[in-house]
LUMDOBA-680183 format. One record per residue (C-alpha): x, y, z; residue number from 1; residue in three letters. Coordinates in Angstrom, 1 decimal. Layout:
// residues N
SITE    east   north      up  seq  type
SITE       X       Y       Z  NUM   ala
...
END
This chain:
// residues 274
SITE    east   north      up  seq  type
SITE    12.6    15.1     6.8    1   met
SITE    12.4    18.8     8.3    2   lys
SITE     9.8    20.9     8.6    3   tyr
SITE     9.6    23.6     5.6    4   leu
SITE     8.7    26.5     8.2    5   phe
SITE    11.9    26.1    10.5    6   asn
SITE    14.0    26.7     7.4    7   tyr
SITE    11.9    29.2     5.6    8   ser
SITE    14.9    32.1     5.9    9   gln
SITE    17.3    29.6     4.3   10   lys
SITE    14.9    28.4     1.6   11   ile
SITE    13.5    31.9     0.6   12   phe
SITE    17.3    33.1     0.4   13   thr
SITE    18.1    30.4    -2.1   14   ser
SITE    14.9    31.2    -3.9   15   ile
SITE    15.5    34.9    -4.1   16   asn
SITE    19.3    34.2    -5.3   17   arg
SITE    18.1    32.1    -8.0   18   thr
SITE    17.6    33.8   -11.5   19   pro
SITE    14.8    31.2   -12.4   20   arg
SITE    12.2    28.9   -10.6   21   ile
SITE    10.3    26.0   -11.7   22   tyr
SITE     7.5    25.0    -9.6   23   leu
SITE     6.2    21.9   -10.0   24   phe
SITE     2.5    21.2    -8.1   25   leu
SITE     0.5    18.0    -7.8   26   asp
SITE    -3.5    19.0    -7.7   27   tyr
SITE    -5.4    16.8    -5.5   28   asp
SITE    -4.2    16.8    -1.5   29   gly
SITE    -1.5    19.6    -2.6   30   thr
SITE    -3.4    22.6    -4.2   31   leu
SITE    -6.8    21.1    -3.2   32   thr
SITE    -8.0    19.2    -0.1   33   pro
SITE    -8.4    15.7    -0.6   34   ile
SITE   -12.2    15.0    -0.6   35   val
SITE   -14.7    12.2    -1.0   36   lys
SITE   -15.5    12.1    -4.8   37   lys
SITE   -12.9    13.6    -7.3   38   pro
SITE   -15.3    16.1    -9.0   39   glu
SITE   -15.8    17.9    -5.7   40   leu
SITE   -12.2    19.2    -5.7   41   ala
SITE   -12.0    22.7    -7.0   42   asn
SITE    -8.9    24.9    -6.7   43   leu
SITE    -9.7    27.2    -4.0   44   pro
SITE   -10.1    30.9    -5.2   45   pro
SITE    -7.1    32.0    -2.9   46   asn
SITE    -4.9    29.7    -4.6   47   val
SITE    -6.0    30.2    -8.2   48   lys
SITE    -5.1    33.8    -7.4   49   ser
SITE    -1.6    33.3    -6.2   50   ile
SITE    -0.8    31.1    -9.3   51   leu
SITE    -1.8    33.8   -11.4   52   leu
SITE     0.6    36.4    -9.6   53   lys
SITE     3.4    33.9   -10.1   54   leu
SITE     2.6    33.3   -14.0   55   thr
SITE     3.1    37.4   -14.4   56   lys
SITE     6.5    37.1   -12.9   57   asn
SITE     9.0    35.8   -15.4   58   pro
SITE    11.2    34.2   -12.7   59   lys
SITE     8.4    31.4   -12.3   60   phe
SITE     7.8    28.5   -14.7   61   ser
SITE     4.9    26.3   -13.4   62   ile
SITE     3.5    23.0   -14.1   63   ala
SITE     0.6    21.1   -12.4   64   ile
SITE     1.1    17.3   -12.4   65   ile
SITE    -1.5    15.3   -11.9   66   ser
SITE    -3.2    11.9   -12.0   67   gly
SITE    -6.2    13.3   -13.5   68   arg
SITE    -7.0    13.7   -17.0   69   ser
SITE    -5.9    16.7   -19.0   70   ile
SITE    -9.7    17.6   -20.0   71   lys
SITE   -10.4    17.2   -16.1   72   gln
SITE    -7.3    19.1   -15.0   73   leu
SITE    -8.0    22.1   -17.7   74   lys
SITE   -11.4    22.3   -16.5   75   gly
SITE   -10.2    22.6   -12.9   76   lys
SITE    -7.3    25.2   -13.5   77   val
SITE    -8.3    27.3   -15.7   78   lys
SITE    -5.1    29.2   -16.0   79   ile
SITE    -3.1    30.3   -19.1   80   lys
SITE     0.5    29.9   -19.2   81   asp
SITE     0.8    26.8   -16.8   82   ile
SITE     2.1    23.7   -17.9   83   ala
SITE    -0.4    20.6   -17.7   84   leu
SITE     0.2    17.2   -17.2   85   ala
SITE    -2.5    14.7   -16.9   86   gly
SITE    -2.3    10.9   -16.3   87   asn
SITE     0.6    11.3   -14.1   88   his
SITE     2.6    12.9   -17.4   89   gly
SITE     1.4    10.5   -20.1   90   leu
SITE    -0.3    13.4   -21.9   91   glu
SITE     0.5    17.4   -21.7   92   met
SITE    -0.1    20.7   -22.6   93   glu
SITE     2.5    23.1   -22.4   94   leu
SITE     2.8    26.9   -23.0   95   pro
SITE     5.2    27.2   -25.5   96   ser
SITE     6.8    30.7   -24.5   97   gly
SITE     6.3    33.8   -22.9   98   thr
SITE     3.9    35.3   -25.2   99   ala
SITE     0.6    35.4   -22.7  100   ala
SITE     3.1    37.5   -20.6  101   arg
SITE     3.2    39.9   -23.3  102   arg
SITE    -0.5    40.3   -23.6  103   gly
SITE    -0.3    37.9   -26.7  104   val
SITE    -2.4    34.4   -26.7  105   glu
SITE     0.3    31.9   -26.1  106   ser
SITE     0.3    28.7   -28.2  107   pro
SITE     0.2    25.2   -26.8  108   thr
SITE     2.1    22.3   -27.5  109   leu
SITE     0.3    19.1   -27.0  110   lys
SITE     1.6    15.4   -26.2  111   tyr
SITE     0.0    12.4   -25.7  112   val
SITE     2.5     9.1   -25.1  113   his
SITE     2.2     7.0   -28.2  114   pro
SITE     2.2     3.8   -26.2  115   leu
SITE    -0.2     5.1   -24.1  116   ala
SITE    -2.6     5.9   -26.7  117   arg
SITE    -2.3     2.3   -28.2  118   lys
SITE    -3.3     0.2   -25.7  119   ile
SITE    -6.7     2.2   -25.1  120   arg
SITE    -8.7    -0.8   -26.4  121   pro
SITE    -7.3    -2.8   -23.6  122   val
SITE    -7.9    -0.2   -20.9  123   thr
SITE   -11.4    -0.2   -22.3  124   lys
SITE   -11.5    -3.8   -22.0  125   asn
SITE   -10.3    -3.7   -18.2  126   ile
SITE   -13.0    -1.1   -17.4  127   lys
SITE   -15.8    -3.4   -18.6  128   his
SITE   -14.4    -6.5   -16.6  129   lys
SITE   -13.7    -4.2   -13.5  130   leu
SITE   -17.2    -2.8   -13.8  131   asp
SITE   -18.4    -6.1   -13.3  132   ile
SITE   -16.2    -7.5   -10.5  133   ala
SITE   -16.5    -4.5    -8.4  134   cys
SITE   -20.2    -3.7    -8.6  135   lys
SITE   -21.5    -5.8    -5.8  136   pro
SITE   -18.8    -3.5    -3.3  137   ile
SITE   -20.9    -0.6    -2.2  138   lys
SITE   -19.1     2.7    -2.5  139   gly
SITE   -16.5     1.8    -5.5  140   thr
SITE   -16.0     4.3    -8.2  141   phe
SITE   -14.1     3.6   -11.7  142   ile
SITE   -12.8     6.1   -13.4  143   glu
SITE   -11.8     6.1   -16.9  144   asp
SITE    -9.4     8.8   -17.4  145   lys
SITE    -8.6     7.7   -21.2  146   gly
SITE    -5.2     6.8   -20.9  147   leu
SITE    -5.6     5.2   -17.3  148   thr
SITE    -8.0     3.9   -15.0  149   leu
SITE    -8.4     4.6   -11.2  150   ser
SITE   -10.5     2.4    -9.0  151   val
SITE   -11.3     4.6    -6.3  152   his
SITE   -12.3     3.1    -2.6  153   tyr
SITE   -12.6     6.1    -0.2  154   arg
SITE   -16.3     5.6     0.4  155   leu
SITE   -15.9     1.8     0.5  156   val
SITE   -16.5     0.6     4.2  157   lys
SITE   -13.3    -0.8     5.9  158   gly
SITE   -14.5    -4.4     6.1  159   ala
SITE   -15.1    -4.2     2.2  160   lys
SITE   -11.7    -3.0     1.1  161   ile
SITE   -10.0    -6.3     1.1  162   lys
SITE   -12.7    -7.6    -1.0  163   lys
SITE   -12.4    -4.9    -3.2  164   leu
SITE    -8.7    -5.3    -3.6  165   lys
SITE    -8.9    -9.0    -4.3  166   his
SITE   -11.7    -8.6    -7.0  167   ser
SITE    -9.4    -6.0    -8.9  168   val
SITE    -6.1    -7.9    -8.5  169   ile
SITE    -8.0   -11.3   -10.0  170   ala
SITE    -9.6    -9.1   -12.7  171   thr
SITE    -6.0    -7.5   -13.6  172   leu
SITE    -3.6   -10.2   -13.1  173   thr
SITE    -3.8   -11.9   -16.9  174   pro
SITE    -3.2    -8.3   -18.0  175   tyr
SITE    -0.5    -7.7   -15.9  176   ile
SITE     1.4   -11.0   -16.4  177   glu
SITE     1.0   -10.5   -20.0  178   ser
SITE     2.7    -6.8   -19.9  179   lys
SITE    -0.4    -5.1   -21.2  180   lys
SITE    -0.8    -3.0   -18.1  181   val
SITE     0.8    -2.5   -14.6  182   lys
SITE    -0.6    -1.3   -11.5  183   ile
SITE     0.2     1.7    -8.9  184   thr
SITE    -1.5     2.5    -5.5  185   asn
SITE    -2.2     6.3    -4.3  186   gly
SITE    -4.7     7.5    -1.7  187   lys
SITE    -7.7     5.2    -1.7  188   lys
SITE    -7.2     4.3    -5.4  189   val
SITE    -5.5     1.8    -7.1  190   ile
SITE    -4.4     3.1   -10.8  191   glu
SITE    -4.2     0.9   -13.8  192   val
SITE    -1.7     2.2   -16.3  193   arg
SITE     0.6     1.4   -19.6  194   pro
SITE     3.6    -0.6   -18.7  195   pro
SITE     5.7     2.1   -19.4  196   ile
SITE     8.9     3.5   -17.2  197   lys
SITE     7.3     6.8   -17.3  198   trp
SITE     6.4     8.8   -14.5  199   gly
SITE     6.3    12.2   -12.5  200   lys
SITE    10.2    12.0   -12.1  201   gly
SITE    10.7    11.6   -15.8  202   ser
SITE     8.2    14.2   -16.7  203   leu
SITE    10.3    16.7   -14.3  204   val
SITE    13.4    15.5   -16.0  205   asp
SITE    12.0    16.5   -19.4  206   tyr
SITE    10.4    19.9   -18.8  207   leu
SITE    13.6    20.7   -16.7  208   leu
SITE    15.6    19.8   -20.1  209   lys
SITE    13.4    22.0   -22.2  210   arg
SITE    14.0    25.1   -20.0  211   lys
SITE    17.8    24.4   -19.6  212   lys
SITE    20.2    27.3   -20.0  213   asn
SITE    23.8    27.2   -18.9  214   lys
SITE    24.0    30.8   -18.3  215   arg
SITE    21.0    30.9   -15.9  216   arg
SITE    20.9    28.4   -13.2  217   arg
SITE    17.0    27.0   -12.6  218   ile
SITE    15.8    26.0    -8.9  219   leu
SITE    13.2    23.4    -9.2  220   pro
SITE    10.7    23.2    -6.6  221   ile
SITE     8.4    20.3    -6.2  222   tyr
SITE     5.2    19.9    -3.8  223   leu
SITE     3.1    16.7    -3.6  224   gly
SITE     1.3    14.4    -1.2  225   asp
SITE     1.1    11.2    -3.0  226   asp
SITE     3.3     7.9    -3.6  227   glu
SITE     3.1     9.2    -7.3  228   thr
SITE     5.1    11.9    -6.5  229   asp
SITE     8.1    10.3    -4.5  230   glu
SITE     9.9     9.4    -8.0  231   ser
SITE     9.8    13.4    -8.6  232   ala
SITE    11.2    13.7    -5.4  233   phe
SITE    14.0    11.4    -5.7  234   lys
SITE    14.9    12.9    -9.0  235   arg
SITE    15.2    16.4    -7.5  236   leu
SITE    16.5    15.4    -3.9  237   lys
SITE    20.1    16.7    -4.6  238   lys
SITE    19.1    19.7    -7.0  239   lys
SITE    16.1    21.0    -5.7  240   gly
SITE    13.5    21.9    -3.0  241   ile
SITE    11.4    18.7    -2.3  242   thr
SITE     8.0    19.2    -0.1  243   ile
SITE     6.0    16.7     1.1  244   phe
SITE     2.4    17.6     1.9  245   val
SITE     0.5    15.9     4.8  246   gly
SITE     2.8    16.1     8.0  247   gly
SITE     6.0    14.2     8.7  248   lys
SITE     6.6    11.3     6.5  249   asn
SITE     9.8     9.2     7.5  250   thr
SITE     9.6     7.0     4.0  251   val
SITE     9.5    10.1     1.8  252   ser
SITE    12.1    11.1    -0.5  253   asn
SITE    11.2    14.5     0.2  254   ala
SITE    13.9    17.0     2.4  255   glu
SITE    10.8    18.8     3.7  256   tyr
SITE     7.1    18.9     4.6  257   tyr
SITE     4.1    20.9     5.7  258   val
SITE     1.2    19.8     7.2  259   gly
SITE    -1.8    20.6     5.0  260   asp
SITE    -3.0    22.3     1.9  261   thr
SITE    -3.2    25.3     4.1  262   lys
SITE     0.2    25.7     4.5  263   glu
SITE     0.9    24.9     0.6  264   val
SITE    -1.0    28.1     0.3  265   phe
SITE     1.2    29.8     2.8  266   arg
SITE     4.5    28.9     1.3  267   phe
SITE     3.2    29.8    -2.3  268   leu
SITE     2.2    33.2    -0.7  269   ser
SITE     5.9    34.0     0.4  270   gly
SITE     6.9    33.4    -3.2  271   leu
SITE     4.9    36.4    -4.3  272   thr
SITE     6.3    38.7    -1.4  273   thr
SITE     9.9    37.4    -1.0  274   asn
END
């Protein structure tokens, strides 16, 4: 894995020579620093300003792909003409064209994965059982995101984390064995998701196909900091620029890395000046 800014001349030359760029961005830990409580992770004004500038450049298409719900993501981002994907791509709101750049309200295409919607009663039942199982463990926060659940344990003290994970697995095992849900891990969070072969990598493929034009090459750029971003890094390894946020990570599929969200801002700023 290579430090991005040691290769900035090569990278920005490639970006400048490419007629179209599709910029994919995670939210927490990429555009905003990781915080103790998810509701406190607000989009910094300087980052929002850069994203607004990029939306006005017809060369760029932008998608923010998050584990958050679409409702949460819309409340945090509040930028028109950016594609938003919540719950790791199980729900999407996509601007249908460039009308907004011409000063016209841009219509939005909305999508929710049908299987994710179908198992909603199951996740509601699981949420109730997890509330009971995890209640004795101080610092646990179970977030209902509509299509998925997140068990946050960033505030759980170290000695209690093992107990928490045991309680979560014990509660979920019958649902996992009957293939009603699956679990994935992130930074201090356990995700309860529908048993669907669909993630950020699948979503990136879908969005790129929507933009495909044989006459004009498109260069995908993906920035993310979490295990859930790895499927996208893997899909784009040979056809795009992949950037892990959080320092050098020898097990990541990303080609480059930056240290933190401040360096993400530095890179995004460079896109507006090159």
